[in-house]
N, C-alpha and C positions, 0 to 999 in steps of 0.2 A: 319223809324228809322233814327235818326240823329247821325252823327258821330262827336266826339269831339277830339281835339288834346289831346294826353296824356302828352305832355310836354308844358310848357310855354316858350316863347322866353325869353332868358335872355339877357338883354342889359348891356353893360359895363363889360362883363366878361373878366377877366384878363388872357391873354395868355403869360406868361413869358417863357423863354427858357426851363425851366424844364417841364412845362406843354406841350409845343410843342414837346419836346423830348419824352414825354409819348406816342405820336402817332406813334413812331417807335417801340413800344412794342406790341406784340400780334401775334397770329397765324391767318392765313387766313382760311375761311371756305373751306371745301373739294371742290376741283375742281378749286380753285383760286390760281393764282401765288401770293405768299406772298408780293412781292415788289409792284405789282399792287394794291393789296388790301390796303396796307398801304398808298400808294399815293392817291387812290380814297377816302379813309376814311378821310384823311387830307383835301383834296379838299372840301369835303362835310361839314366838320366841322370847317373850319377856314376862316377868312377874308384873303384877298390877302396878306396883310402885314405879317401875321403870316405864311401863306403858303410859302412865300419866305424864311423865316427862316427855316421852315420844310424842304424845298427842299435842302437848304445848308447842314443841318444836315444829311439828307438822302444820299446825295452824299458823305459826309465825312465818312459814313459807307460803301461806295462802293456798294450801292444798285443800281438797274437798273431802270433808268428813262424811259426806253423803254420797260419795262416788259409789258406783254399783259393780257387782260381780257380773260375769257373763250371763248369769241366770237372772239378773235384775234385782239382786238383793243388796242392801247396804250392809256394812259390817255389823251395825247395830242389830239389824233384823236377823242376820245369819247367826250371830253369837247368842242371841236371845234364846236360841234352841239348845244351847249347851248348858250342862248341869252346873258347872262351876264358873260361870262367867259374870256373876252379879257385880263384882267390883269393876270389871271392864265395861259393862253396860253403864254403870253409874259414871265412870270417867268419860265415856263418850257422850252421854246425855248432858253432863255438866259443861262439856266443851261445845255443846250446841248441835250435836248430831240428832237427826230425826229418824 
């Protein structure tokens, strides 16, 4: 059996401030800290330049950059293990994440 992707990669997708702010809306699945869930969802769905804007908006709403996953990791800790996360790590550190 072969598996196929259910979504096509969209190139040139526009992320204006309104679209980025939309990532601040939503509830976390049961067992997840909402702030962590929103951060991780933005990290997975945005280019670094858009993520930087998201983090600014996130902080303006007094949300917690150091919130933790169900496993007790902050997003900074979790993505530090990813090969291509350096820009995101820098953005989080510059914003005060520990």
